[in-house]
C-alpha positions as CSV (number, residue, x, y, z in Angstrom):
1,M,19.0,33.0,-69.3
2,G,22.6,32.3,-70.2
3,R,23.8,29.5,-72.4
4,Y,24.1,27.0,-69.5
5,N,21.4,26.3,-66.9
6,T,23.5,25.9,-63.8
7,R,20.8,24.0,-61.8
8,E,20.2,21.5,-64.6
9,T,24.0,20.9,-65.0
10,I,24.5,20.2,-61.3
11,R,21.4,18.0,-61.3
12,K,22.8,15.9,-64.2
13,S,26.4,15.8,-63.0
14,S,25.8,14.8,-59.3
15,P,22.7,12.7,-58.7
16,A,21.4,12.4,-55.1
17,I,23.2,10.0,-52.9
18,N,21.3,6.8,-52.3
19,P,19.8,7.1,-48.7
20,M,20.9,3.4,-47.9
21,F,24.5,4.2,-49.0
22,S,24.5,7.3,-46.8
23,R,23.2,5.3,-43.9
24,V,25.9,2.6,-44.3
25,C,28.6,5.1,-44.5
26,G,27.4,6.7,-41.3
27,E,27.3,3.4,-39.4
28,L,30.7,2.5,-40.7
29,Y,32.1,5.8,-39.5
30,F,30.8,5.2,-35.9
31,I,32.1,1.6,-35.9
32,I,35.6,2.7,-36.9
33,K,35.5,5.6,-34.5
34,W,34.5,3.3,-31.6
35,A,37.2,0.7,-32.6
36,F,39.9,3.4,-32.8
37,K,38.9,4.9,-29.4
38,N,39.0,1.4,-27.8
39,G,42.4,0.7,-29.4
40,I,43.8,3.9,-28.1
41,K,42.5,3.1,-24.5
42,E,43.9,-0.4,-24.6
43,A,47.3,0.9,-25.8
44,Y,47.3,3.5,-23.0
45,R,46.6,0.8,-20.4
46,D,49.3,-1.4,-21.8
47,I,52.0,1.4,-21.8
48,T,51.1,3.1,-18.5
49,G,49.5,0.3,-16.5
50,K,46.8,2.8,-15.4
51,V,43.1,2.2,-15.7
52,I,41.1,4.9,-17.4
53,T,38.3,6.7,-15.4
54,E,35.7,5.5,-17.9
55,D,36.6,1.9,-17.3
56,I,36.4,2.3,-13.5
57,E,32.9,4.0,-13.8
58,A,31.8,1.2,-16.2
59,E,33.1,-1.5,-13.8
60,Q,31.2,0.2,-10.8
61,I,28.0,0.3,-12.7
62,C,28.3,-3.4,-13.7
63,N,29.0,-4.3,-10.0
64,E,25.9,-2.4,-8.9
65,E,23.6,-4.0,-11.5
66,E,24.8,-7.5,-10.3
67,K,23.8,-6.8,-6.7
């Protein structure tokens, strides 16, 4: 083999990411994505005065559940 063992070098230089850290990052990504999407929808409503189709459908579902 050559002078450097590539696998051993990679293993030492980049340890595996902690699974809990990975999960927290994933959850944080989806929270930020959800907040950004809702912010865009709210700004659209404020600017145009139109209601988004998703909001109309959600309102209809809520009204059906109340009955």
